[in-house]
Backbone atoms as SQL, in Angstrom:
CREATE TABLE atoms (id INTEGER PRIMARY KEY, chain TEXT, resi INTEGER, resn TEXT, atom TEXT, x REAL, y REAL, z REAL);
INSERT INTO atoms VALUES
  (1, 'A', 1, 'UNK', 'N', 22.326, -14.700, -7.105),
  (2, 'A', 1, 'UNK', 'CA', 21.427, -14.905, -8.304),
  (3, 'A', 1, 'UNK', 'C', 20.619, -16.027, -8.018),
  (4, 'A', 2, 'UNK', 'N', 21.115, -17.081, -7.361),
  (5, 'A', 2, 'UNK', 'CA', 20.242, -18.321, -7.173),
  (6, 'A', 2, 'UNK', 'C', 19.104, -18.054, -6.257),
  (7, 'A', 3, 'UNK', 'N', 19.357, -17.173, -5.103),
  (8, 'A', 3, 'UNK', 'CA', 18.230, -16.804, -4.228),
  (9, 'A', 3, 'UNK', 'C', 17.160, -16.175, -4.889),
  (10, 'A', 4, 'UNK', 'N', 17.446, -15.275, -5.755),
  (11, 'A', 4, 'UNK', 'CA', 16.413, -14.563, -6.589),
  (12, 'A', 4, 'UNK', 'C', 15.507, -15.504, -7.233),
  (13, 'A', 5, 'UNK', 'N', 16.093, -16.468, -7.939),
  (14, 'A', 5, 'UNK', 'CA', 15.335, -17.475, -8.592),
  (15, 'A', 5, 'UNK', 'C', 14.269, -18.301, -7.510),
  (16, 'A', 6, 'UNK', 'N', 14.884, -18.580, -6.445),
  (17, 'A', 6, 'UNK', 'CA', 14.061, -19.379, -5.505),
  (18, 'A', 6, 'UNK', 'C', 13.000, -18.441, -5.001),
  (19, 'A', 7, 'UNK', 'N', 13.287, -17.201, -4.838),
  (20, 'A', 7, 'UNK', 'CA', 12.237, -16.309, -4.215),
  (21, 'A', 7, 'UNK', 'C', 11.144, -15.944, -5.345),
  (22, 'A', 8, 'UNK', 'N', 11.642, -16.073, -6.584),
  (23, 'A', 8, 'UNK', 'CA', 10.564, -15.965, -7.678),
  (24, 'A', 8, 'UNK', 'C', 9.620, -17.239, -7.655),
  (25, 'A', 9, 'UNK', 'N', 10.291, -18.377, -7.569),
  (26, 'A', 9, 'UNK', 'CA', 9.618, -19.620, -7.559),
  (27, 'A', 9, 'UNK', 'C', 8.615, -19.732, -6.427),
  (28, 'A', 10, 'UNK', 'N', 9.010, -19.246, -5.258),
  (29, 'A', 10, 'UNK', 'CA', 8.209, -19.282, -4.078),
  (30, 'A', 10, 'UNK', 'C', 7.043, -18.344, -4.279),
  (31, 'A', 11, 'UNK', 'N', 7.282, -17.162, -4.892),
  (32, 'A', 11, 'UNK', 'CA', 6.178, -16.272, -5.004),
  (33, 'A', 11, 'UNK', 'C', 5.219, -16.863, -6.052),
  (34, 'A', 12, 'UNK', 'N', 5.750, -17.377, -7.181),
  (35, 'A', 12, 'UNK', 'CA', 4.822, -17.991, -8.064),
  (36, 'A', 12, 'UNK', 'C', 4.018, -19.145, -7.376),
  (37, 'A', 13, 'UNK', 'N', 4.591, -19.946, -6.463),
  (38, 'A', 13, 'UNK', 'CA', 3.843, -21.137, -5.893),
  (39, 'A', 13, 'UNK', 'C', 2.890, -20.452, -4.932),
  (40, 'A', 14, 'UNK', 'N', 3.182, -19.425, -4.217),
  (41, 'A', 14, 'UNK', 'CA', 2.152, -18.796, -3.312),
  (42, 'A', 14, 'UNK', 'C', 0.891, -18.287, -4.117),
  (43, 'A', 15, 'UNK', 'N', 1.235, -17.698, -5.247),
  (44, 'A', 15, 'UNK', 'CA', 0.163, -17.073, -6.137),
  (45, 'A', 15, 'UNK', 'C', -0.690, -18.345, -6.597),
  (46, 'A', 16, 'UNK', 'N', -0.133, -19.464, -6.995),
  (47, 'A', 16, 'UNK', 'CA', -0.913, -20.640, -7.539),
  (48, 'A', 16, 'UNK', 'C', -1.771, -21.138, -6.317),
  (49, 'A', 17, 'UNK', 'N', -1.205, -21.200, -5.227),
  (50, 'A', 17, 'UNK', 'CA', -1.891, -21.695, -4.041),
  (51, 'A', 17, 'UNK', 'C', -3.213, -20.756, -3.710),
  (52, 'A', 18, 'UNK', 'N', -2.864, -19.493, -3.865),
  (53, 'A', 18, 'UNK', 'CA', -3.993, -18.518, -3.562),
  (54, 'A', 18, 'UNK', 'C', -5.123, -18.707, -4.614),
  (55, 'A', 19, 'UNK', 'N', -4.717, -18.843, -5.838),
  (56, 'A', 19, 'UNK', 'CA', -5.736, -18.984, -6.863),
  (57, 'A', 19, 'UNK', 'C', -6.410, -20.356, -6.691),
  (58, 'A', 20, 'UNK', 'N', -5.804, -21.361, -6.355),
  (59, 'A', 20, 'UNK', 'CA', -6.518, -22.659, -6.029),
  (60, 'A', 20, 'UNK', 'C', -7.429, -22.619, -4.792),
  (61, 'A', 21, 'UNK', 'N', -7.098, -21.917, -3.872),
  (62, 'A', 21, 'UNK', 'CA', -7.742, -21.662, -2.639),
  (63, 'A', 21, 'UNK', 'C', -9.146, -20.941, -3.079),
  (64, 'A', 22, 'UNK', 'N', -8.956, -19.951, -3.853),
  (65, 'A', 22, 'UNK', 'CA', -10.138, -19.187, -4.122),
  (66, 'A', 22, 'UNK', 'C', -11.140, -19.995, -5.065),
  (67, 'A', 23, 'UNK', 'N', -10.533, -20.838, -5.971),
  (68, 'A', 23, 'UNK', 'CA', -11.344, -21.663, -6.738),
  (69, 'A', 23, 'UNK', 'C', -12.181, -22.756, -5.960),
  (70, 'A', 24, 'UNK', 'N', -11.486, -23.315, -4.857),
  (71, 'A', 24, 'UNK', 'CA', -12.064, -24.276, -3.917),
  (72, 'A', 24, 'UNK', 'C', -13.290, -23.452, -3.275),
  (73, 'A', 25, 'UNK', 'N', -13.056, -22.295, -2.761),
  (74, 'A', 25, 'UNK', 'CA', -14.172, -21.598, -2.125),
  (75, 'A', 25, 'UNK', 'C', -15.350, -21.347, -2.972),
  (76, 'A', 26, 'UNK', 'N', -15.070, -21.085, -4.334),
  (77, 'A', 26, 'UNK', 'CA', -16.053, -20.830, -5.292),
  (78, 'A', 26, 'UNK', 'C', -16.880, -22.069, -5.800),
  (79, 'A', 27, 'UNK', 'N', -16.394, -23.269, -5.596),
  (80, 'A', 27, 'UNK', 'CA', -16.946, -24.473, -6.088),
  (81, 'A', 27, 'UNK', 'C', -18.415, -24.619, -5.934),
  (82, 'A', 28, 'UNK', 'N', -18.884, -24.306, -4.825),
  (83, 'A', 28, 'UNK', 'CA', -20.343, -24.456, -4.558),
  (84, 'A', 28, 'UNK', 'C', -21.181, -23.524, -5.433),
  (85, 'A', 29, 'UNK', 'N', -20.664, -22.271, -5.577),
  (86, 'A', 29, 'UNK', 'CA', -21.389, -21.323, -6.390),
  (87, 'A', 29, 'UNK', 'C', -21.256, -21.820, -7.958),
  (88, 'A', 30, 'UNK', 'N', -20.073, -22.221, -8.354),
  (89, 'A', 30, 'UNK', 'CA', -19.886, -22.653, -9.658),
  (90, 'A', 30, 'UNK', 'C', -20.735, -23.944, -9.908),
  (91, 'A', 31, 'UNK', 'N', -20.966, -24.870, -9.021),
  (92, 'A', 31, 'UNK', 'CA', -21.843, -25.990, -9.158),
  (93, 'A', 31, 'UNK', 'C', -23.302, -25.566, -9.341),
  (94, 'A', 32, 'UNK', 'N', -23.695, -24.578, -8.605),
  (95, 'A', 32, 'UNK', 'CA', -25.070, -23.951, -8.595),
  (96, 'A', 32, 'UNK', 'C', -25.311, -23.343, -9.965),
  (97, 'A', 33, 'UNK', 'N', -24.349, -22.585, -10.376),
  (98, 'A', 33, 'UNK', 'CA', -24.456, -21.857, -11.706),
  (99, 'A', 33, 'UNK', 'C', -24.653, -22.885, -12.858),
  (100, 'A', 34, 'UNK', 'N', -23.734, -23.817, -12.829),
  (101, 'A', 34, 'UNK', 'CA', -23.806, -25.015, -13.865),
  (102, 'A', 34, 'UNK', 'C', -25.110, -25.659, -13.839),
  (103, 'A', 35, 'UNK', 'N', -25.623, -25.927, -12.647),
  (104, 'A', 35, 'UNK', 'CA', -26.983, -26.658, -12.636),
  (105, 'A', 35, 'UNK', 'C', -28.051, -25.808, -13.177),
  (106, 'A', 36, 'UNK', 'N', -28.017, -24.502, -12.888),
  (107, 'A', 36, 'UNK', 'CA', -29.046, -23.670, -13.313),
  (108, 'A', 36, 'UNK', 'C', -28.968, -23.429, -14.933),
  (109, 'A', 37, 'UNK', 'N', -27.704, -23.462, -15.357),
  (110, 'A', 37, 'UNK', 'CA', -27.464, -23.340, -16.914),
  (111, 'A', 37, 'UNK', 'C', -27.904, -24.585, -17.506),
  (112, 'A', 38, 'UNK', 'N', -27.787, -25.722, -17.099),
  (113, 'A', 38, 'UNK', 'CA', -28.202, -27.123, -17.626),
  (114, 'A', 38, 'UNK', 'C', -29.650, -27.203, -17.374),
  (115, 'A', 39, 'UNK', 'N', -30.313, -26.747, -16.437),
  (116, 'A', 39, 'UNK', 'CA', -31.742, -26.905, -16.306),
  (117, 'A', 39, 'UNK', 'C', -32.562, -25.776, -17.070),
  (118, 'A', 40, 'UNK', 'N', -31.893, -24.803, -17.690),
  (119, 'A', 40, 'UNK', 'CA', -32.484, -23.806, -18.412),
  (120, 'A', 40, 'UNK', 'C', -32.903, -24.293, -19.821),
  (121, 'A', 41, 'UNK', 'N', -33.647, -23.426, -20.449),
  (122, 'A', 41, 'UNK', 'CA', -34.139, -23.667, -21.799),
  (123, 'A', 41, 'UNK', 'C', -32.965, -23.929, -22.846),
  (124, 'A', 42, 'UNK', 'N', -33.269, -24.826, -23.868),
  (125, 'A', 42, 'UNK', 'CA', -32.384, -25.037, -24.919),
  (126, 'A', 42, 'UNK', 'C', -32.870, -24.090, -26.090),
  (127, 'A', 43, 'UNK', 'N', -31.788, -23.588, -26.744),
  (128, 'A', 43, 'UNK', 'CA', -32.074, -22.594, -27.887),
  (129, 'A', 43, 'UNK', 'C', -31.776, -23.402, -29.174),
  (130, 'A', 44, 'UNK', 'N', -32.707, -23.190, -30.148),
  (131, 'A', 44, 'UNK', 'CA', -32.438, -23.812, -31.440),
  (132, 'A', 44, 'UNK', 'C', -31.325, -23.123, -32.196),
  (133, 'A', 45, 'UNK', 'N', -30.851, -23.775, -33.215),
  (134, 'A', 45, 'UNK', 'CA', -29.887, -23.148, -34.080),
  (135, 'A', 45, 'UNK', 'C', -30.398, -21.909, -34.688),
  (136, 'A', 46, 'UNK', 'N', -31.681, -22.007, -35.162),
  (137, 'A', 46, 'UNK', 'CA', -32.309, -20.814, -35.816),
  (138, 'A', 46, 'UNK', 'C', -32.425, -19.748, -34.743),
  (139, 'A', 47, 'UNK', 'N', -32.748, -19.852, -33.552),
  (140, 'A', 47, 'UNK', 'CA', -32.747, -18.846, -32.604),
  (141, 'A', 47, 'UNK', 'C', -31.436, -18.205, -32.274),
  (142, 'A', 48, 'UNK', 'N', -30.482, -19.028, -32.287),
  (143, 'A', 48, 'UNK', 'CA', -29.031, -18.499, -32.056),
  (144, 'A', 48, 'UNK', 'C', -28.519, -17.737, -33.209),
  (145, 'A', 49, 'UNK', 'N', -28.955, -18.276, -34.515),
  (146, 'A', 49, 'UNK', 'CA', -28.564, -17.530, -35.674),
  (147, 'A', 49, 'UNK', 'C', -29.161, -16.252, -35.712),
  (148, 'A', 50, 'UNK', 'N', -30.588, -16.080, -35.526),
  (149, 'A', 50, 'UNK', 'CA', -31.291, -14.959, -35.513),
  (150, 'A', 50, 'UNK', 'C', -30.662, -13.983, -34.395),
  (151, 'A', 51, 'UNK', 'N', -30.132, -14.380, -33.415),
  (152, 'A', 51, 'UNK', 'CA', -29.614, -13.414, -32.412),
  (153, 'A', 51, 'UNK', 'C', -28.269, -13.041, -32.705),
  (154, 'A', 52, 'UNK', 'N', -27.546, -13.668, -33.814),
  (155, 'A', 52, 'UNK', 'CA', -26.306, -13.311, -34.290),
  (156, 'A', 52, 'UNK', 'C', -25.238, -13.954, -33.563),
  (157, 'A', 53, 'UNK', 'N', -25.501, -15.133, -32.991),
  (158, 'A', 53, 'UNK', 'CA', -24.518, -15.943, -32.194),
  (159, 'A', 53, 'UNK', 'C', -23.417, -16.484, -33.108),
  (160, 'A', 54, 'UNK', 'N', -23.747, -16.736, -34.457),
  (161, 'A', 54, 'UNK', 'CA', -22.881, -17.450, -35.372),
  (162, 'A', 54, 'UNK', 'C', -22.038, -16.408, -36.197),
  (163, 'A', 55, 'UNK', 'N', -22.275, -15.037, -36.035),
  (164, 'A', 55, 'UNK', 'CA', -21.612, -14.132, -36.850),
  (165, 'A', 55, 'UNK', 'C', -20.166, -14.039, -36.277),
  (166, 'A', 56, 'UNK', 'N', -19.382, -13.897, -37.353),
  (167, 'A', 56, 'UNK', 'CA', -17.862, -13.747, -37.025),
  (168, 'A', 56, 'UNK', 'C', -17.640, -12.328, -36.998),
  (169, 'A', 57, 'UNK', 'N', -16.792, -11.966, -35.941),
  (170, 'A', 57, 'UNK', 'CA', -16.452, -10.436, -35.831),
  (171, 'A', 57, 'UNK', 'C', -15.538, -10.094, -36.963),
  (172, 'A', 58, 'UNK', 'N', -15.592, -8.824, -37.266),
  (173, 'A', 58, 'UNK', 'CA', -14.709, -8.230, -38.259),
  (174, 'A', 58, 'UNK', 'C', -13.331, -8.368, -37.692),
  (175, 'A', 59, 'UNK', 'N', -12.504, -8.654, -38.769),
  (176, 'A', 59, 'UNK', 'CA', -10.953, -8.770, -38.483),
  (177, 'A', 59, 'UNK', 'C', -10.222, -7.347, -38.636),
  (178, 'A', 60, 'UNK', 'N', -8.922, -7.361, -38.243),
  (179, 'A', 60, 'UNK', 'CA', -8.272, -6.056, -38.414),
  (180, 'A', 60, 'UNK', 'C', -8.072, -5.781, -39.902),
  (181, 'A', 61, 'UNK', 'N', -8.113, -6.807, -40.798),
  (182, 'A', 61, 'UNK', 'CA', -7.964, -6.597, -42.244),
  (183, 'A', 61, 'UNK', 'C', -9.308, -6.008, -42.881),
  (184, 'A', 62, 'UNK', 'N', -10.355, -6.066, -42.123),
  (185, 'A', 62, 'UNK', 'CA', -11.617, -5.575, -42.487),
  (186, 'A', 62, 'UNK', 'C', -12.500, -6.525, -43.239),
  (187, 'A', 63, 'UNK', 'N', -12.104, -7.732, -43.210),
  (188, 'A', 63, 'UNK', 'CA', -12.920, -8.817, -43.884),
  (189, 'A', 63, 'UNK', 'C', -14.071, -8.892, -43.033),
  (190, 'A', 64, 'UNK', 'N', -15.292, -9.292, -43.633),
  (191, 'A', 64, 'UNK', 'CA', -16.547, -9.223, -43.045),
  (192, 'A', 64, 'UNK', 'C', -17.049, -10.581, -42.250),
  (193, 'A', 65, 'UNK', 'N', -18.155, -10.479, -41.847),
  (194, 'A', 65, 'UNK', 'CA', -18.694, -11.799, -41.185),
  (195, 'A', 65, 'UNK', 'C', -19.049, -12.861, -42.099),
  (196, 'A', 66, 'UNK', 'N', -19.658, -12.592, -43.292),
  (197, 'A', 66, 'UNK', 'CA', -20.171, -13.666, -44.203),
  (198, 'A', 66, 'UNK', 'C', -18.919, -13.770, -45.327),
  (199, 'A', 67, 'UNK', 'N', -18.671, -14.920, -45.621),
  (200, 'A', 67, 'UNK', 'CA', -17.740, -15.314, -46.607),
  (201, 'A', 67, 'UNK', 'C', -16.357, -15.649, -46.050),
  (202, 'A', 68, 'UNK', 'N', -16.145, -15.323, -44.698),
  (203, 'A', 68, 'UNK', 'CA', -14.917, -15.622, -44.087),
  (204, 'A', 68, 'UNK', 'C', -14.928, -17.085, -43.746),
  (205, 'A', 69, 'UNK', 'N', -13.818, -17.787, -44.169),
  (206, 'A', 69, 'UNK', 'CA', -13.869, -19.282, -43.909),
  (207, 'A', 69, 'UNK', 'C', -13.139, -19.642, -42.652),
  (208, 'A', 70, 'UNK', 'N', -13.680, -20.458, -41.820),
  (209, 'A', 70, 'UNK', 'CA', -13.169, -20.892, -40.652),
  (210, 'A', 70, 'UNK', 'C', -11.745, -21.728, -40.944),
  (211, 'A', 71, 'UNK', 'N', -10.768, -21.588, -40.246),
  (212, 'A', 71, 'UNK', 'CA', -9.516, -22.359, -40.568),
  (213, 'A', 71, 'UNK', 'C', -9.620, -23.788, -40.109),
  (214, 'A', 72, 'UNK', 'N', -10.484, -24.048, -39.118),
  (215, 'A', 72, 'UNK', 'CA', -10.380, -25.449, -38.580),
  (216, 'A', 72, 'UNK', 'C', -11.704, -26.203, -38.888),
  (217, 'A', 73, 'UNK', 'N', -12.411, -25.743, -39.974),
  (218, 'A', 73, 'UNK', 'CA', -13.698, -26.555, -40.373),
  (219, 'A', 73, 'UNK', 'C', -14.719, -26.276, -39.326),
  (220, 'A', 74, 'UNK', 'N', -14.697, -25.171, -38.576),
  (221, 'A', 74, 'UNK', 'CA', -15.815, -24.925, -37.454),
  (222, 'A', 74, 'UNK', 'C', -17.071, -24.772, -38.101),
  (223, 'A', 75, 'UNK', 'N', -17.116, -24.285, -39.317),
  (224, 'A', 75, 'UNK', 'CA', -18.513, -24.097, -39.909),
  (225, 'A', 75, 'UNK', 'C', -19.264, -25.340, -40.048),
  (226, 'A', 76, 'UNK', 'N', -18.543, -26.626, -40.063),
  (227, 'A', 76, 'UNK', 'CA', -19.137, -27.957, -40.139),
  (228, 'A', 76, 'UNK', 'C', -20.004, -28.162, -38.898),
  (229, 'A', 77, 'UNK', 'N', -19.622, -27.514, -37.693),
  (230, 'A', 77, 'UNK', 'CA', -20.240, -27.737, -36.460),
  (231, 'A', 77, 'UNK', 'C', -21.637, -27.295, -36.600),
  (232, 'A', 78, 'UNK', 'N', -22.044, -26.333, -37.295),
  (233, 'A', 78, 'UNK', 'CA', -23.263, -25.651, -37.348),
  (234, 'A', 78, 'UNK', 'C', -24.280, -25.983, -38.552),
  (235, 'A', 79, 'UNK', 'N', -23.766, -27.043, -39.190),
  (236, 'A', 79, 'UNK', 'CA', -24.555, -27.483, -40.299),
  (237, 'A', 79, 'UNK', 'C', -25.625, -28.469, -39.934),
  (238, 'A', 80, 'UNK', 'N', -26.860, -28.451, -40.212),
  (239, 'A', 80, 'UNK', 'CA', -27.893, -29.432, -39.785),
  (240, 'A', 80, 'UNK', 'C', -27.622, -30.761, -40.098);
């Protein structure tokens, strides 16, 4: 039973190393994407609101977008 735990640990470690290796290989592309995003135009709150970016999705209970209160005071983030 002990060797099964060690094999699982080794497998998890190899998976982690694989993911880290892929992230390192993607770093240049990620840096380029971030630079292009940061250099892009800024959108105003009005433009985002008109595009529906602040609309809350319907929940399983059927409660709608408007009138639903955020649990963490997130609505305050979007107040002018």
